[in-house]
C-alpha positions as CSV (number, residue, x, y, z in Angstrom):
1,M,24.2,-20.2,30.6
2,L,21.7,-21.1,31.5
3,L,18.9,-21.0,33.9
4,L,18.5,-23.2,36.8
5,E,18.9,-26.9,36.1
6,K,20.4,-26.3,32.6
7,R,23.7,-24.9,33.8
8,L,23.7,-26.6,37.2
9,A,23.5,-29.9,35.5
10,E,27.0,-29.4,34.2
11,C,28.8,-28.9,37.4
12,R,26.5,-31.1,39.4
13,S,24.8,-30.6,42.8
14,T,28.2,-30.7,44.6
15,L,28.4,-26.9,44.3
16,V,26.1,-26.8,47.3
17,L,29.2,-27.4,49.5
18,A,30.8,-24.2,48.2
19,V,27.5,-22.3,48.2
20,M,27.0,-23.1,51.9
21,L,30.6,-22.0,52.6
22,L,30.2,-18.6,50.9
23,M,26.5,-17.9,51.7
24,G,25.8,-14.3,51.8
25,S,24.5,-12.5,54.9
26,A,21.0,-11.0,54.9
27,V,20.3,-7.3,54.3
28,H,16.9,-7.5,56.0
29,S,15.2,-5.7,53.1
30,Q,11.8,-7.4,53.3
31,E,9.8,-10.2,54.8
32,H,9.9,-13.6,53.1
33,S,7.3,-16.2,53.6
34,V,7.5,-19.9,52.5
35,V,4.6,-22.5,52.7
36,V,5.6,-26.2,53.1
37,Q,3.2,-29.1,52.8
38,A,3.1,-32.9,53.1
39,G,0.2,-34.6,51.4
40,E,-3.0,-33.2,50.0
41,G,-6.6,-32.6,51.3
42,E,-7.5,-33.9,54.7
43,N,-4.6,-36.2,55.0
44,S,-2.1,-33.5,54.9
45,V,0.0,-31.1,57.2
46,R,0.8,-27.5,56.2
47,T,3.2,-25.0,57.8
48,I,4.0,-21.4,57.0
49,A,7.3,-19.7,58.1
50,T,8.4,-16.0,57.6
51,S,11.8,-14.4,57.9
52,I,13.0,-11.0,57.6
53,E,16.5,-12.3,56.7
54,T,16.2,-14.6,53.7
55,P,13.7,-16.9,52.0
56,Y,16.1,-19.7,52.6
57,A,15.8,-19.2,56.4
58,A,12.1,-19.2,56.1
59,L,12.3,-22.4,54.0
60,A,14.5,-24.2,56.6
61,D,12.2,-23.2,59.4
62,A,9.0,-24.4,57.5
63,L,10.6,-27.7,56.5
64,Q,11.7,-28.5,60.1
65,R,8.3,-27.8,61.6
66,C,6.4,-29.6,58.7
67,E,8.6,-32.7,59.2
68,S,7.8,-32.8,62.9
69,R,4.1,-32.7,62.1
70,R,4.4,-35.1,59.3
71,Q,6.0,-37.8,61.4
72,A,3.4,-37.2,64.2
73,A,0.7,-37.8,61.6
74,L,2.5,-40.8,60.2
75,L,2.3,-39.5,56.7
76,Q,4.5,-41.2,54.1
77,V,4.5,-38.2,51.7
78,Q,7.4,-36.0,52.3
79,C,7.3,-32.2,53.0
80,E,7.9,-29.9,50.1
81,P,7.5,-26.2,49.5
82,V,4.2,-25.2,47.7
83,A,4.4,-21.5,47.8
84,Y,7.0,-18.6,48.2
85,N,6.0,-15.1,48.8
86,D,2.4,-15.8,47.4
87,T,3.8,-17.5,44.3
88,E,2.7,-21.1,43.9
89,I,5.2,-23.9,43.5
90,P,4.1,-27.1,41.9
91,T,4.7,-30.3,43.8
92,A,6.2,-33.4,42.4
93,Q,2.8,-35.0,42.0
94,Q,1.4,-31.9,40.1
95,L,4.4,-32.1,37.7
96,R,3.7,-35.7,37.1
97,Q,0.1,-35.0,36.4
98,R,1.0,-32.1,34.1
99,A,3.4,-34.5,32.2
100,L,0.6,-37.1,31.6
101,G,-2.0,-34.5,30.9
102,E,0.0,-32.9,28.1
103,L,0.4,-36.2,26.1
104,A,-1.5,-36.5,23.0
105,E,-4.6,-38.7,23.2
106,G,-3.8,-42.4,23.1
107,A,0.0,-41.7,23.4
108,S,2.0,-43.5,26.0
109,A,4.6,-41.5,28.0
110,R,8.1,-42.5,27.2
111,L,10.8,-42.7,29.8
112,S,14.2,-40.9,29.5
113,L,15.5,-44.4,29.5
114,F,17.2,-46.3,26.7
115,Q,18.4,-49.9,26.7
116,L,20.8,-52.0,24.5
117,R,20.9,-55.7,24.9
118,G,23.6,-58.0,23.4
119,E,25.0,-61.5,24.0
120,S,27.3,-60.4,26.7
121,T,26.1,-56.8,27.3
122,Q,23.1,-55.1,28.8
123,L,23.4,-51.4,29.0
124,T,20.8,-48.9,30.2
125,L,21.3,-45.2,29.5
126,F,19.2,-42.9,31.9
127,G,18.9,-39.3,31.7
128,S,19.3,-37.3,35.0
129,V,17.8,-34.3,36.6
130,H,20.7,-33.6,39.1
131,L,18.5,-31.9,41.7
132,M,15.1,-33.3,42.3
133,K,12.0,-33.0,44.6
134,R,11.6,-35.4,47.6
135,N,8.4,-36.8,46.2
136,A,9.6,-37.7,42.9
137,Y,10.2,-41.2,44.2
138,P,9.5,-44.0,43.8
139,L,10.6,-44.0,40.1
140,N,9.0,-46.1,37.4
141,A,9.4,-49.9,37.9
142,Q,11.2,-50.3,34.5
143,I,13.9,-47.9,35.7
144,M,14.3,-49.7,38.9
145,R,14.4,-53.1,37.3
146,A,17.1,-52.1,34.9
147,F,19.2,-50.6,37.8
148,D,18.8,-53.8,39.9
149,Q,19.9,-56.0,36.9
150,A,23.1,-53.9,36.5
151,D,26.4,-54.9,38.0
152,T,28.0,-51.4,37.4
153,L,26.7,-47.9,37.9
154,A,28.3,-45.2,35.7
155,L,28.0,-41.6,36.7
156,E,29.1,-38.4,35.1
157,V,31.4,-37.9,38.1
158,D,32.0,-40.2,41.1
159,L,32.0,-37.5,43.8
160,R,33.1,-39.8,46.6
161,A,36.4,-40.3,44.8
162,V,37.5,-37.0,46.3
163,T,37.3,-35.8,49.9
164,P,35.0,-32.9,51.1
165,Q,38.2,-30.7,51.5
166,Q,39.4,-31.5,48.0
167,L,36.0,-30.8,46.6
168,Q,35.7,-27.4,48.4
169,Q,39.2,-26.5,47.3
170,A,38.4,-27.6,43.8
171,F,35.5,-25.1,43.4
172,L,37.1,-22.2,45.5
173,S,40.4,-22.3,43.7
174,R,38.7,-21.8,40.3
175,G,35.6,-19.7,41.4
176,L,37.2,-16.6,43.2
177,F,38.8,-13.5,41.8
178,Q,42.3,-12.7,42.9
179,P,42.4,-9.9,45.5
180,G,41.8,-6.5,44.0
181,K,39.2,-7.9,41.6
182,N,35.5,-8.6,41.9
183,L,32.2,-8.6,40.1
184,A,31.9,-4.8,40.3
185,T,35.4,-4.2,38.8
186,E,35.2,-6.8,36.1
187,L,31.6,-6.7,34.8
188,S,29.6,-4.0,33.1
189,T,27.5,-1.6,35.1
190,A,24.3,-3.0,33.7
191,T,25.1,-6.6,34.7
192,V,26.2,-5.4,38.3
193,Q,22.9,-3.6,38.7
194,K,21.0,-6.8,37.8
195,I,23.1,-8.7,40.3
196,Q,22.2,-6.2,43.0
197,A,18.5,-6.3,42.2
198,V,18.3,-10.1,42.2
199,L,20.2,-10.3,45.5
200,A,18.2,-7.6,47.2
201,A,14.9,-9.4,46.2
202,R,16.2,-12.4,48.2
203,G,17.4,-10.5,51.1
204,L,21.2,-11.0,50.2
205,D,24.1,-8.6,50.3
206,F,26.2,-8.0,47.2
207,K,29.4,-7.6,49.0
208,D,29.3,-11.2,50.3
209,Y,29.3,-12.5,46.7
210,A,31.6,-10.0,45.1
211,R,34.7,-12.0,44.9
212,M,32.9,-14.9,43.1
213,K,33.7,-15.1,39.3
214,P,30.6,-15.0,37.2
215,W,30.3,-18.7,36.6
216,M,30.6,-19.4,40.4
217,F,28.1,-16.7,41.2
218,E,25.6,-18.0,38.7
219,Q,25.9,-21.5,40.1
220,T,25.2,-20.1,43.5
221,L,22.1,-18.4,42.5
222,I,20.8,-21.3,40.6
223,T,21.5,-23.7,43.4
224,Q,19.7,-21.4,46.0
225,E,16.7,-20.9,43.7
226,M,16.3,-24.5,42.9
227,Q,16.3,-25.4,46.6
228,L,13.7,-22.8,47.3
229,L,11.5,-24.5,44.6
230,G,12.0,-27.8,46.3
231,F,14.7,-29.3,44.2
232,E,17.5,-30.7,46.5
233,P,20.9,-32.1,45.7
234,E,20.3,-35.1,48.1
235,S,17.1,-36.1,46.2
236,G,18.8,-35.8,42.7
237,I,18.9,-38.7,40.5
238,D,22.5,-39.2,40.6
239,S,22.7,-39.0,44.5
240,Y,19.7,-41.5,44.7
241,F,21.3,-44.2,42.6
242,D,24.7,-43.6,43.9
243,Q,23.4,-44.5,47.5
244,R,21.5,-47.5,46.2
245,A,24.6,-48.8,44.3
246,R,26.8,-48.5,47.3
247,A,24.3,-50.2,49.5
248,Q,24.1,-53.1,46.9
249,G,27.8,-53.4,46.4
250,K,27.8,-52.5,42.7
251,V,31.0,-51.2,41.0
252,I,30.8,-47.4,40.4
253,V,32.7,-45.8,37.4
254,Q,32.7,-42.3,36.0
255,L,32.5,-40.8,32.6
256,E,34.4,-37.7,33.5
257,S,36.3,-36.3,36.4
258,L,35.5,-33.4,38.6
259,D,38.4,-31.4,37.4
260,E,37.3,-31.8,33.7
261,Q,33.9,-30.4,34.6
262,L,35.1,-27.5,36.5
263,D,37.9,-26.6,34.2
264,L,35.3,-26.4,31.4
265,L,33.2,-23.9,33.4
266,S,36.0,-21.9,34.9
267,R,38.0,-21.5,31.6
268,M,35.1,-19.9,29.9
269,P,36.1,-16.5,28.7
270,L,35.0,-13.7,31.1
271,A,32.8,-12.1,28.4
272,D,31.0,-15.4,27.8
273,Q,30.6,-15.9,31.6
274,E,29.0,-12.5,31.9
275,L,26.6,-13.2,29.0
276,S,25.7,-16.5,30.5
277,L,25.0,-14.7,33.8
278,A,23.1,-12.0,32.4
279,Y,20.8,-14.6,30.8
280,S,20.1,-16.2,34.1
281,L,19.6,-12.9,35.8
282,D,17.0,-11.8,33.3
283,S,15.4,-15.2,33.5
284,L,15.2,-15.1,37.3
285,Q,13.8,-11.6,37.3
286,S,11.1,-12.3,34.8
287,G,10.2,-15.7,36.4
288,S,10.8,-17.6,33.1
289,A,13.7,-19.4,34.7
290,Q,11.3,-21.1,37.1
291,E,8.8,-22.0,34.5
292,E,11.5,-23.5,32.2
293,L,12.7,-25.6,35.0
294,Y,9.3,-27.1,35.5
295,G,9.0,-27.5,31.8
296,L,12.4,-29.4,31.8
297,V,11.1,-31.8,34.5
298,V,7.9,-32.3,32.5
299,D,9.9,-33.2,29.4
300,W,12.1,-35.5,31.4
301,L,9.0,-37.3,32.8
302,Q,7.7,-37.6,29.1
303,G,11.0,-38.8,27.8
304,D,11.1,-35.9,25.3
305,I,14.9,-35.8,24.9
306,D,14.9,-33.6,21.9
307,N,12.8,-31.0,23.5
308,M,15.1,-30.9,26.4
309,Y,18.1,-30.5,24.2
310,K,16.2,-27.6,22.3
311,D,15.7,-25.8,25.6
312,M,19.3,-26.3,26.5
313,M,20.2,-24.2,23.4
314,E,18.0,-21.4,24.2
315,P,21.0,-19.2,25.6
316,V,22.5,-19.4,22.1
317,R,19.5,-18.0,20.6
318,A,19.6,-15.0,23.0
319,Y,23.5,-14.7,22.8
320,P,24.9,-16.3,19.6
321,Q,28.4,-15.6,21.0
322,L,28.0,-18.4,23.4
323,Q,27.8,-21.0,20.5
324,A,31.5,-22.1,20.9
325,Y,31.1,-22.7,24.6
326,M,27.9,-24.6,24.2
327,T,29.6,-26.7,21.7
328,A,32.3,-27.6,24.1
329,M,29.8,-28.0,26.9
330,F,27.6,-30.4,24.9
331,D,28.7,-31.8,21.6
332,D,32.4,-32.3,22.6
333,R,31.6,-33.8,25.9
334,N,28.9,-36.0,24.2
335,E,31.6,-37.4,21.8
336,K,33.8,-38.4,24.6
337,M,30.9,-40.0,26.6
338,A,29.7,-42.0,23.7
339,A,33.2,-43.3,23.1
340,K,33.6,-44.3,26.6
341,I,30.2,-45.9,26.7
342,S,31.0,-47.7,23.3
343,A,34.1,-49.2,25.0
344,W,32.0,-50.5,27.9
345,I,29.6,-52.1,25.4
346,E,32.4,-53.9,23.7
347,Q,33.9,-54.9,26.9
348,G,30.7,-56.6,28.0
349,G,28.8,-56.6,31.3
350,H,25.6,-55.1,32.8
351,Y,25.8,-51.3,33.0
352,F,23.4,-48.6,34.3
353,V,24.7,-45.3,32.9
354,I,23.4,-41.9,34.1
355,V,24.1,-38.7,32.2
356,G,22.5,-35.3,32.5
357,A,19.2,-35.4,30.5
358,G,20.3,-32.6,28.1
359,H,23.1,-34.8,26.7
360,L,20.7,-37.5,25.4
361,G,18.9,-35.6,22.7
362,G,19.7,-33.6,19.5
363,P,21.7,-34.5,16.5
364,K,24.9,-34.7,18.5
365,G,23.4,-36.2,21.5
366,V,24.7,-39.4,23.2
367,V,21.8,-41.5,21.8
368,A,22.4,-40.2,18.2
369,L,26.1,-40.8,18.5
370,L,25.8,-44.3,19.7
371,Q,23.3,-45.1,17.0
372,Q,25.7,-43.7,14.5
373,R,28.2,-46.2,15.8
374,G,25.8,-49.0,14.9
375,Y,24.4,-49.7,18.3
376,R,20.5,-50.3,18.6
377,L,18.9,-48.4,21.4
378,E,15.3,-48.9,22.5
379,Q,13.5,-46.1,24.3
380,L,11.3,-47.6,27.0
381,S,7.8,-46.3,27.8
382,R,5.9,-46.4,31.0
């Protein structure tokens, strides 16, 4: 499935480790330029970097030089990309302004935050964008207050429960074809041509990615593209609260295991993997993937959980054959998440639970499932 955040949200930002391990080499097909900026107007710094290798090399160079200038100027605003090859990239502040500007007159922006209070239980359910921009912080005060009051942080997966070596092996053992097979031998000519075109536009060589199975290759593209647009795993909502929870000595639990998430991705039939990849390739080539990512963040900022769910289902409208997989990816997992959260509610305690924002909404979303179990959840506003 899926474009950008939509699919990456399911296997988490940890894919970055495997991506870095398997990063393709450059084919030097064109010059790439990236503009990075910290602040706006007179109180800002701006750097431009070019590379004949990849846009990711230009991004790394521009970020490094921007950071040096930012620190020298004593600016608090972080550096983030604002343009790539003459295409503008909205900043975190611009996305916030867009979210508030699109609200109906007199309406207050909701948060992707739900609370349940009982005699012995206080549970907060928060939707996550797993990769986020550096300047998305600080978050709304109500979010931070709910987190500070919690004794336990619940994540989809506790990534620190496995070593980096185990994490790497988990991805690679599931994500590579056996010798003798590759993307060119297993996928249609049309899909392979799309892959080659997308990689060439980014200065990357097909042969360096050929052994990746379609789901793994799709994740790699998505991760790289999101980072180019300023969305980073270390700035993701999960990572942010994970670090804070450990610093505060909170208990950390998980809703799923890493193996469960990766098995769901890797056991997807090859034909469905190809359809999902084709959808993402088309979206990347047309530019709709990037725009839908920004739309997702705006919906998250507005607390519009049903619209986020609707957007998540877009691949099924394009390829109805993906319905069974999407049911497993969302509906079935939501049932298991709701059951586990329900058990915590009955057990008692103060919990701050983070799930991918796409799991909150819809008729079979986690919020609806908990309400069906008789729990009263209140969505908070700014």
